[in-house]
C-alpha positions as CSV (number, residue, x, y, z in Angstrom):
1,M,55.7,87.1,159.9
2,T,52.6,87.5,162.1
3,S,49.4,85.7,161.2
4,S,47.2,88.4,162.7
5,P,44.5,89.9,160.5
6,G,45.2,93.3,158.8
7,L,43.7,96.6,159.6
8,A,40.3,97.5,158.2
9,R,39.7,100.4,155.7
10,R,37.1,102.2,157.7
11,L,38.1,105.9,157.3
12,G,36.7,108.1,154.6
13,T,37.6,111.7,153.5
14,T,35.6,113.3,156.5
15,D,37.3,111.1,159.0
16,A,40.7,111.8,157.5
17,V,40.1,115.6,157.8
18,V,38.8,115.3,161.3
19,I,41.7,113.2,162.5
20,G,44.1,115.5,160.9
21,L,42.5,118.6,162.5
22,G,42.4,116.9,165.9
23,S,46.1,116.1,165.6
24,M,47.1,119.6,164.4
25,I,44.7,122.2,165.9
26,G,46.2,123.4,169.1
27,A,48.8,120.6,169.3
28,G,51.7,122.1,171.0
29,V,50.7,125.7,170.6
30,F,50.0,126.0,174.3
31,A,53.3,124.4,175.1
32,A,55.8,125.4,172.4
33,F,55.3,129.1,172.1
34,G,56.8,130.0,175.6
35,P,60.3,128.5,174.9
36,A,60.2,129.5,171.3
37,A,59.5,133.1,172.3
38,R,62.3,133.1,174.8
39,A,64.7,131.9,172.0
40,A,63.5,134.3,169.2
41,G,62.3,137.5,170.9
42,T,60.1,139.4,168.5
43,G,61.5,137.2,165.7
44,L,59.0,134.7,166.9
45,L,56.8,135.2,163.8
46,I,59.8,134.6,161.5
47,G,60.4,131.3,163.3
48,L,56.8,130.4,162.9
49,A,56.9,131.2,159.2
50,L,60.1,129.0,158.8
51,A,58.4,126.1,160.7
52,A,55.2,126.4,158.6
53,A,57.3,126.4,155.4
54,V,59.2,123.2,156.4
55,A,56.0,121.6,157.5
56,Y,54.4,122.3,154.1
57,C,57.2,120.7,152.2
58,N,57.1,117.7,154.6
59,A,53.4,117.4,154.1
60,T,53.6,117.2,150.3
61,A,56.2,114.5,150.6
62,S,54.1,112.5,152.9
63,A,51.0,112.9,150.9
64,Q,52.4,111.6,147.6
65,L,54.2,108.8,149.3
66,A,51.1,107.7,151.1
67,A,49.1,107.7,147.9
68,Q,51.7,105.2,146.4
69,Y,52.1,103.1,149.5
70,P,48.7,103.0,151.3
71,A,49.8,101.0,154.4
72,S,50.6,101.7,158.0
73,G,54.0,102.9,158.9
74,G,54.4,106.3,157.3
75,A,58.0,107.2,156.5
76,Y,59.2,104.0,158.0
77,L,57.4,102.2,155.2
78,Y,58.5,104.8,152.6
79,G,62.1,104.7,153.7
80,R,62.2,100.9,153.5
81,E,60.6,100.9,150.0
82,R,62.5,103.8,148.4
83,L,65.8,104.0,150.3
84,G,66.5,100.7,152.1
85,P,65.7,99.0,155.4
86,W,68.2,101.1,157.5
87,W,66.7,104.4,156.3
88,G,63.3,103.0,157.1
89,F,64.4,102.0,160.5
90,L,65.9,105.4,161.2
91,A,62.6,107.1,160.3
92,G,60.5,104.6,162.3
93,W,62.7,104.7,165.4
94,A,62.8,108.5,165.4
95,F,59.1,108.7,164.9
96,V,58.3,106.2,167.7
97,V,60.6,107.7,170.2
98,G,59.9,111.4,169.3
99,K,56.1,110.9,169.2
100,T,56.2,108.9,172.4
101,A,57.7,112.0,174.0
102,S,55.0,114.1,172.3
103,C,52.4,111.9,173.9
104,A,53.8,112.7,177.3
105,A,54.0,116.4,176.4
106,M,50.3,116.5,175.4
107,A,49.2,114.6,178.4
108,L,51.0,117.0,180.7
109,T,49.7,120.0,178.7
110,F,46.1,118.8,179.1
111,A,46.6,118.3,182.9
112,A,48.3,121.7,183.3
113,Y,45.2,123.4,181.9
114,A,42.6,121.1,183.6
115,V,43.6,120.7,187.2
116,P,45.8,122.2,190.0
117,P,49.5,121.4,190.0
118,A,49.3,118.8,192.7
119,W,47.0,116.7,190.5
120,E,48.7,117.2,187.1
121,R,50.7,114.0,186.8
122,P,48.0,111.6,188.1
123,V,45.4,113.2,185.8
124,A,47.8,113.1,182.8
125,V,48.2,109.3,183.4
126,A,44.5,108.9,183.7
127,A,44.0,110.7,180.4
128,V,46.6,108.4,178.7
129,V,44.8,105.3,180.0
130,V,41.3,106.5,178.9
131,L,42.5,107.5,175.3
132,V,44.4,104.3,174.8
133,A,41.2,102.4,175.7
134,V,39.3,104.5,173.2
135,N,41.8,103.7,170.4
136,C,41.8,100.0,171.3
137,R,38.0,100.0,170.6
138,G,38.5,100.7,167.0
139,V,39.5,103.5,164.6
140,T,35.9,104.7,164.1
141,R,35.7,105.3,167.9
142,T,38.9,107.4,167.6
143,A,37.5,109.4,164.7
144,G,34.2,109.9,166.7
145,L,35.8,111.2,169.8
146,T,38.1,113.4,167.7
147,R,35.0,115.1,166.2
148,V,33.8,116.0,169.6
149,L,37.2,117.4,170.7
150,V,37.6,119.4,167.5
151,A,34.2,121.0,168.0
152,V,35.1,122.0,171.6
153,V,38.4,123.5,170.4
154,L,37.0,125.4,167.5
155,S,34.2,126.9,169.8
156,A,36.7,127.8,172.5
157,L,39.0,129.5,169.9
158,T,36.1,131.5,168.4
159,A,35.1,132.7,171.9
160,A,38.8,133.6,172.7
161,V,39.1,135.6,169.5
162,L,35.9,137.5,170.1
163,A,37.0,138.2,173.7
164,S,40.4,139.6,172.4
165,L,38.4,142.0,170.0
166,V,36.0,143.2,172.7
167,A,38.8,143.7,175.2
168,G,40.5,146.2,172.9
169,G,43.7,148.0,173.9
170,P,46.0,146.8,171.0
171,D,49.5,148.3,171.1
172,A,50.8,148.9,167.5
173,D,54.2,149.9,168.9
174,R,55.0,146.3,169.7
175,L,54.8,145.6,165.9
176,L,57.5,148.1,165.3
177,T,59.9,146.9,168.0
178,W,62.4,144.4,166.7
179,T,64.6,142.1,168.7
180,T,65.9,138.6,167.9
181,G,66.4,137.5,171.5
182,E,69.7,136.8,173.2
183,Q,70.9,134.3,170.6
184,G,70.2,136.4,167.5
185,W,69.3,134.6,164.3
186,Y,70.4,131.3,165.8
187,G,67.6,131.8,168.4
188,V,65.1,132.5,165.5
189,L,66.1,129.1,163.9
190,Q,65.9,127.4,167.2
191,S,62.4,128.8,167.7
192,A,61.4,127.4,164.4
193,G,62.6,124.0,165.5
194,L,60.6,124.2,168.7
195,L,57.5,125.6,166.9
196,F,57.7,122.6,164.5
197,F,56.4,120.7,167.5
198,A,53.2,122.7,167.1
199,F,52.7,121.5,163.6
200,A,53.0,117.9,164.5
201,G,50.1,115.9,163.3
202,Y,49.4,117.3,159.8
203,A,50.3,114.0,158.1
204,R,48.7,111.8,160.7
205,I,46.4,110.2,158.3
206,A,49.3,109.1,156.1
207,T,50.6,107.1,159.0
208,M,47.2,105.4,159.1
209,G,47.1,104.7,155.4
210,E,46.1,101.1,155.8
211,E,42.8,102.1,157.3
212,V,41.8,104.7,154.7
213,R,39.2,103.9,151.9
214,D,40.5,104.9,148.5
215,P,43.8,106.2,149.8
216,A,45.0,107.5,146.5
217,R,42.2,110.1,146.5
218,T,41.6,110.5,150.2
219,I,45.1,111.0,151.6
220,P,46.5,113.8,149.4
221,G,43.4,115.9,150.2
222,P,43.6,116.5,153.9
223,S,47.4,116.0,154.5
224,P,49.2,118.9,152.8
225,R,47.4,121.9,154.5
226,P,49.6,123.2,157.3
227,R,49.2,126.7,155.8
228,H,45.6,126.8,157.1
229,R,46.9,125.8,160.6
230,G,49.4,128.6,160.3
231,R,46.6,131.2,160.0
232,R,45.0,129.7,163.1
233,V,48.3,130.0,164.9
234,R,48.6,133.6,164.0
235,R,45.1,134.4,165.2
236,R,46.0,132.8,168.6
237,R,49.4,134.4,169.0
238,R,48.1,137.0,171.4
239,H,46.9,134.2,173.7
240,A,50.0,132.2,173.3
241,A,52.2,135.2,174.2
242,A,50.2,135.5,177.4
243,H,51.2,131.8,178.3
244,P,55.0,131.7,178.7
245,G,54.7,128.2,180.3
246,L,51.9,125.7,180.3
247,R,49.6,127.4,182.7
248,P,47.5,130.5,181.7
249,D,49.0,133.7,183.2
250,R,46.7,134.7,186.0
251,R,48.2,138.2,186.0
252,L,46.8,138.9,182.6
253,G,43.6,140.5,183.9
254,R,45.4,142.5,186.5
255,S,47.9,144.1,184.0
256,A,45.2,145.2,181.5
257,G,44.6,148.5,183.3
258,R,41.0,148.9,182.3
259,R,37.9,147.6,184.0
260,R,36.3,146.3,180.8
261,R,39.4,144.4,179.8
262,R,39.7,142.8,183.2
263,R,36.1,141.7,183.0
264,V,36.3,140.3,179.5
265,L,39.6,138.5,180.0
266,G,38.4,137.1,183.3
267,V,35.7,135.3,181.3
268,G,38.1,134.5,178.4
269,L,40.8,132.6,180.4
270,P,38.5,129.8,181.4
271,V,37.5,129.5,177.8
272,V,41.2,129.3,176.7
273,R,41.7,126.6,179.4
274,V,38.9,124.5,178.1
275,G,40.1,124.9,174.5
276,A,43.7,124.1,175.4
277,A,42.8,121.0,177.4
278,A,40.5,119.7,174.6
279,A,43.3,120.5,171.9
280,A,45.8,118.5,173.9
281,L,43.5,115.6,174.3
282,G,42.8,115.6,170.5
283,A,46.5,115.7,169.8
284,L,47.1,112.8,172.3
285,L,44.4,110.8,170.8
286,G,45.9,111.1,167.3
287,L,49.4,110.5,168.5
288,V,48.5,107.2,170.1
289,A,46.9,106.0,166.9
290,G,49.8,107.1,164.8
291,V,52.6,105.7,166.9
292,G,50.6,102.4,167.3
293,R,50.4,102.0,163.5
294,T,54.0,102.8,163.1
295,G,54.9,100.3,165.8
296,L,52.7,97.7,164.1
297,A,54.6,98.2,160.8
298,M,58.0,98.0,162.5
299,A,56.9,94.8,164.4
300,R,55.8,93.2,161.2
301,T,59.3,93.4,159.8
302,G,61.0,92.5,163.1
303,D,62.4,95.9,163.7
304,L,60.4,95.9,166.9
305,P,59.3,92.8,168.9
306,R,56.9,90.8,166.6
307,R,54.5,90.3,169.4
308,L,53.5,94.0,168.9
309,A,52.3,93.1,165.4
310,A,49.1,91.6,166.8
311,V,45.9,93.1,165.4
312,H,42.7,92.6,167.5
313,P,40.4,90.2,165.6
314,R,37.3,92.2,166.4
315,H,38.3,95.9,166.6
316,R,41.0,95.5,164.0
317,V,43.5,97.8,165.8
318,P,47.2,97.1,166.9
319,H,46.1,96.7,170.5
320,R,49.4,95.4,171.9
321,A,51.4,98.2,170.3
322,E,49.0,100.8,171.7
323,I,48.9,99.3,175.2
324,T,52.7,99.1,175.3
325,L,52.8,102.8,174.1
326,G,50.4,103.8,176.8
327,A,52.5,102.1,179.5
328,L,55.7,103.9,178.3
329,V,53.9,107.3,178.1
330,C,52.7,106.9,181.7
331,V,56.2,106.3,182.9
332,L,57.4,109.5,181.0
333,V,54.5,111.5,182.4
334,L,55.5,110.6,185.9
335,T,59.2,111.3,185.4
336,V,60.0,113.9,182.7
337,D,59.9,117.7,182.4
338,L,57.8,119.1,179.5
339,R,60.3,121.6,178.3
340,S,62.9,118.9,177.6
341,V,60.3,116.8,175.8
342,I,59.5,119.5,173.3
343,G,62.9,119.8,171.8
344,F,63.6,116.1,172.0
345,S,60.3,115.3,170.2
346,S,61.0,117.9,167.5
347,F,64.5,116.4,166.9
348,G,63.0,112.9,166.3
349,V,60.2,114.1,164.1
350,L,62.5,116.2,162.0
351,L,64.6,113.2,161.3
352,Y,61.5,111.3,160.4
353,Y,60.5,113.9,157.8
354,L,64.0,114.1,156.6
355,V,63.7,110.5,155.4
356,A,60.2,111.1,154.0
357,N,61.6,114.0,151.9
358,L,64.5,111.8,150.7
359,A,62.2,109.0,149.8
360,A,59.7,111.3,148.0
361,F,62.7,112.8,146.0
362,T,63.2,109.3,144.5
363,Q,59.7,108.9,143.3
364,T,59.1,108.6,139.5
365,A,57.1,111.0,137.5
366,D,53.9,108.9,137.4
367,H,53.7,109.1,141.2
368,R,54.8,112.6,141.7
369,R,52.3,115.4,142.6
370,W,54.7,118.2,143.5
371,S,58.1,119.4,142.3
372,R,61.3,117.8,143.6
373,A,62.3,121.3,144.8
374,L,59.9,121.0,147.6
375,Q,61.6,117.8,148.8
376,V,65.0,119.4,148.6
377,A,63.8,122.4,150.7
378,G,62.1,120.2,153.1
379,A,65.1,118.0,153.6
380,A,67.3,121.0,154.0
381,G,64.9,122.6,156.5
382,C,64.7,119.5,158.6
383,L,68.5,119.3,158.9
384,V,68.8,123.0,159.8
385,L,66.0,123.0,162.3
386,A,67.2,119.8,163.9
387,A,70.8,121.1,164.3
388,T,69.7,124.5,165.9
389,L,67.5,123.0,168.6
390,P,68.7,123.3,172.2
391,W,72.0,121.3,172.5
392,Q,70.5,119.1,175.3
393,S,67.7,118.0,172.9
394,V,70.1,117.4,170.1
395,A,72.5,115.4,172.3
396,A,69.6,113.3,173.7
397,G,68.3,112.7,170.2
398,V,71.7,111.5,168.9
399,V,72.1,109.2,171.9
400,V,68.6,107.7,171.4
401,V,69.3,107.2,167.6
402,A,72.6,105.6,168.4
403,I,70.8,103.2,170.8
404,G,68.3,102.3,168.1
405,V,71.1,101.6,165.5
406,L,72.9,99.5,168.1
407,Y,69.7,97.6,168.8
408,R,69.1,96.8,165.2
409,G,72.6,95.9,164.5
410,V,72.7,93.3,167.4
411,R,69.3,92.0,166.4
412,L,70.4,91.5,162.8
413,R,73.6,89.8,163.9
414,T,71.7,87.6,166.3
415,V,69.0,86.6,163.9
416,G,71.5,86.2,161.0
């Protein structure tokens, strides 16, 4: 085992709420709604409701587990403690791989809203480098920057909602037209799996449980609140529908048909750009912190190279794990397509929360805060949504999980 110092408990309730908001608010909304809408048609809101329901079940499982096991690692730790080492490894490997892909997605999302296409990948790499550097300076620096980004995002969203109201011209007929897309109800379920990407981050503080003061009281408070995020998502669906890809639709103003709407939306689109860019940065900042802590937990037990278990003696962060993560994300940013990342990331994260729900189901009554029925529903939801993701994402996820299992099997045989 490593002789490095442990992480310091420097996060209070306010920090936990801020980090949770920074990880959730806007994370994936500006990237996941396009492919989800293509899959579900006007059944998109049903897919959103399904994703929110599964997210809520998962959040309750993570919250009560984190209160019992206040250390870094999230479901990796919970799976090891409640179900056994292999279950823990499955959760940790799926989380690290899936969330590494999420980091690349958020970096590309930021760049797509911030700069012209020719500059997107270099700027995305620069964003990763800067945010890894901030994380390496200490968890309080992470919380401080997250406060700034959350303030920018909330201001931009408020301005965008006001612009929508002033622009006017709602079309009630769209609410009465029902289609389920080309794939029917399968497409609705697929959209729920893709939209689950947009809910990523609601339990980020549980992954960082080793750095939270009074975790039994602090963690259950901010973690299980995806329903509030769902209301924010619904308020922004008009803007998300106008963004089938990453980049805001410049045709929006021309298609309005009214001079006032063109003027208002001409002002609103830059505001949406700023909000989307800040939201992606906030999500990326939280992701780097969360994946770094899970990598630290896996390195401590030998499931990842033990050199990654090092904790900086001054800043008390897993600096080697975070720097290694940053390097991997930069490679992904320079090589992958965002659309494939969304489904692949959702697959890995859904497996992670499957293990969390199974682990929470085994908790005894003195540690339970919610009914076991929520864990049953959460586990079933994770399986269904993972199975109905685009087949390319499922195939890639299965291959990556198989590689992880093979890696651990070889390591155990070699060490043993």
